[in-house]
N, C-alpha and C positions, 0 to 999 in steps of 0.2 A: 784751672783744668776742670772741665765739666764732665760729670760721670753719670752713667746709667747702670742700674742693677737689672740684669736679665736672668730669667728663670727657665730652666730646661724643660723639654717635653718628653713624651714617651720614647723609649728606646735607650734612655740613659740609666735605667735601673740596674743595680748590681746587689747581690747578697752582701750584707754587711754595711751598706751605705748609711752613714750617720751614726754608727754605733760608737766609734771612737770619740766623736764629739759629745755624744750623750754621756759618756763616761767621764769626760773632763769638765763639761759645762752643765750645771744643773738646769739652766734655762733651756738648753737644747733637749735634755731628757724630758722636761715638762711638755715640750711640743709633742713628742711621741706618746706620752701619757694622755694628753688631751685628745689626740687622734684615736687612740685605742678606746677611750671612753665614749667619744662621739659615735664610733662605729659599733661599739659593744662587742669588740673582739680584740684579740692580741695581734694586731697587724705588725707591731714592732717586732714580735717574735718571728714572723714570716720574713720581714725585711732583713733581720740580722742573722738568722740561722735556718731559714726555710729553704724551699726548693725554688730554683730560678724559674722553672716553668710556671709554677703557681704565682710567683711574684709578677711575672710578665703578663698574666691575665689582665686585661684592660681595667677591670673593676678593682684590682689590687694595685696595679702599677700607678694609676693616676693619683689616688690619695697618698701612696707611699712616696712618690717623688715630691709631692707638695710638702709632706711632713719633713722630708730631708732638707728641702730648700729653706723652710722656715726655721728649722733647727740650726742650719748654718748661719742664717741671719741673726738668730738670738745669740749665737756664739760671738759673732762680729760685734753685736751691740754690747755684749759683756766686756769686750776689749775697747769700748769707747767709740765704735763706728756707728754713727746714727743714720737712720734711713734718710733723713733730710740732707745727708751729704750727697745724695743722688738727685739729679734734676728730673729724671724720669724712671719709671719701672716698666718693664715689658716682659712677656713670657711667650714661649712658643707653644701654641695650642693649649694643653692642660696647664702649661706654665703661666698662662694668663691668670688662672685662679691662685697660683702661688704669689704672683705679683700683687693681686688684690688683697690676699691675706697679709702679705708683707706690709702693705700700705695702710692697713686698718680698715679697708673698705668692706672686707668680709672677716668674720671671726674664723680662727683656725678650725674650730669644730664645724661651722657651717661649710667651710671650704671642703673639708673631708667628706661630709655627708653629700654635698653636691657632686663631688667627683666620683663618689661611689655610684650615685644615680647616673651620672654622665657615662661612666665606664660601662655599666650594665646596659644602659639604653643604646649606646653606640654598638655594643656587641649584638644586642637583640634586634637591631633595626633591619639587619640583612642576614639571611641564613648563611651559615658557613659554606664557603665555596662559590657563592653567587657573585661576590664582589672581590676586588683586588686593588692593589696600589703598585705603582712602579716609579722608580727614580730614573730620570733622564739627565745625563751629565753631558755638558758641552753644548747645550742649546739654551737660548734665553726664553723668557716667559712668552713672548710673542710667537716664537717658533713652536714651542711646546703646545701653546693654546691652539695653534693651527693643526698640529698633529692630532690633538685630542678631538677636535671638531671633525676631522676626516675619519678618525677611527670609530666615532660614536655609532654611525649607521643605525640610528634610531634607538640606541641604548645610551646609558649615561656614561660619559667619559669627559672629565674636566680637570684642569690644573687645580690641584688641591693645596700644595705648599710651594710658594715661590721662595725658596730658601736662600739662594745667593745667585750671582750672575750666571753661574754655570750648573746649577742644580735645581730642577723643578720636578715635583712629584705629581703624577696624575692618579686619579681615583675614579672608580665607577664599576660597571659590570665587568666581570672577569674577561669575557671574550673581547670586549671593547678595549680593555687595558692591554691585553695581549696583542691586539692589532696595533695599538699605539706604540708598543715596544718595537715592533717590526718597522713601522713607518718612521719612527724616530731614528732608528739605525740607518735606514735608507736615506734619511735627510742629513746624515753627517754627525749624529750624536756620538760622542766618544764611547759612552756606555748607556745601555737602557736595560734595566733589570727589574723583575718583580720583587717586591719587598715581603719579608716574612711577617705580615701583619694579619690580624684576625678579622678585620672588617675594612670596608672602603671609607675611610674617614674624610670629612670635609668635602662632601659632594652631595648632590640632590638625593641620593639613596638614604641619607641620614635624616630625612625629614621626620620620621617617627621619633628619633632621638631628640630633635629640636623641640618637638611638642612636649616630650617628657621633661626637658629642661625648662621650658616655659612654665610648666606647672610647678616644678621644684623651686625655681627662682622666685616665683610669686610668694613663696612661703618664708623667704629669708629677708633679713634687714641688710640693706646695702648702704654704706656711708660714703661720703665723698672721700676719695683716697688722700692721704697726707702728702703724697707725691703723685703728680699726674701719671695716668696709665696710658701707654701707647698701645692702642687697640690693634689686634690682629686683623680685624675686618676693615678698619678705617685707615690704618697705617699713619695715624697722627694721635695727638694727645686728647684725652677725654677725662673729665672729672665729675660730671653730673651722674649721680647714682642711677637714675632711671634710664639714661642713655647707655650706661654700662650694662644694665640688666638686658636691654634690647640687643646690644651688641654680643653679649654672651650667648643669647639664643641664636642669633644670626651666624655666629662663629661655627656652630655645629655643622651646618651645610655649606658655609662660605669658605673661601680660600684663606690660608694663613699667609698674609702679605709680609713675610719677615724681611725680605730684601728691602722693600720700600720702608718698613718701619725703622730699620737700622739707618738707612740713608736719611730718613726724615730727622732722626735724632742727631745725626752728624751735622745736618743742615742747621740745627738749633744750637750747634756749638759743642756737642758731646764729643770728647776725644778719647774717653776711657770707658770701657765696658767691663763690668765685673759680673762674671757668671757665677750665680749663687746656687749651689746644689750639685747633683751628680753629673759626671761626664764633662766633656769639653767640646761638644759638637757646636754649640752656639758660638764659641770663641773662634773656631775655624771659619764659620760662616761670616762672622763680623769682619775678619781680616780679609776675606775675599770681596766683601761689599765696600769697605772703607779703607782705602790705602793709608797705611801709617797709623791706624787705630791701635790703641794700647788695650790689651785684654789681660784680665787676671781671673784665675779660677779659684773658688773657695769651696772645698768639700770636706776637708779633714783638719784636725788641729794644727798640723804643720803648716798648712796654707795660711791659717790665721796668725800663727806665730811669726810667719815671714813678714807680716805687716809691721810688727814691732822691730824686726831686724833691719 
């Protein structure tokens, strides 16, 4: 049975995530310590006992979710599960950085610092209220892309996340995204609704953030991952560090091709997807993409204990 490790993106954050693991596994606690040191602040305190509104701020949520995912991985490793038991690693948007830290392509400290820069740059790229994102349920990528094109009317509106066969997210100028919601409903979408996000991610409006990431990524060492990364932008595996660097820059304005990424892994023989970190959103998407795929979620000590059971 071939397995992939997949790492969640923004929206999965909860107060207390990773805390129980850190109390049981010293290697998990060390991850949070490393991230606190890299950022020069007590991010773990915010994650475990802070305010959810503050944790949800993009600049906090991104390194926090990465830290939690790597803490889970360290706990799995402590129980004898090696990274090399996976054929591929992949992550949804910021989860791609978790996947790279998991695979040794990035240090945890560098991943934390890059995600802090990425979060701030994405937030600062567009003034609050200018951009928006909306989820369209019940239409496929081709249909939603046509909706976005019609809605643009000279503004930015594009498919940003192709999550699964019946869920595509559009991103761009607020008025254009609002038009897209109405057009999608008229074209038979089951639902189309604005998302509670602070910026229009993964569209052309993020170009200032892409430039910030180009500068930040130029300063860090990227190694070849120990397990191939399935890239959001390419929807296939990549192992060359310089190619990964370029893809991480392109990812800021490019679409997250999650449906295609999961389907590609399944085509390579992957039958089991382990979601490493907070939430269960990716597992739901995987099941809608690949019929019969097995999914497992690892976020807390009892999840890891179930492996032995």
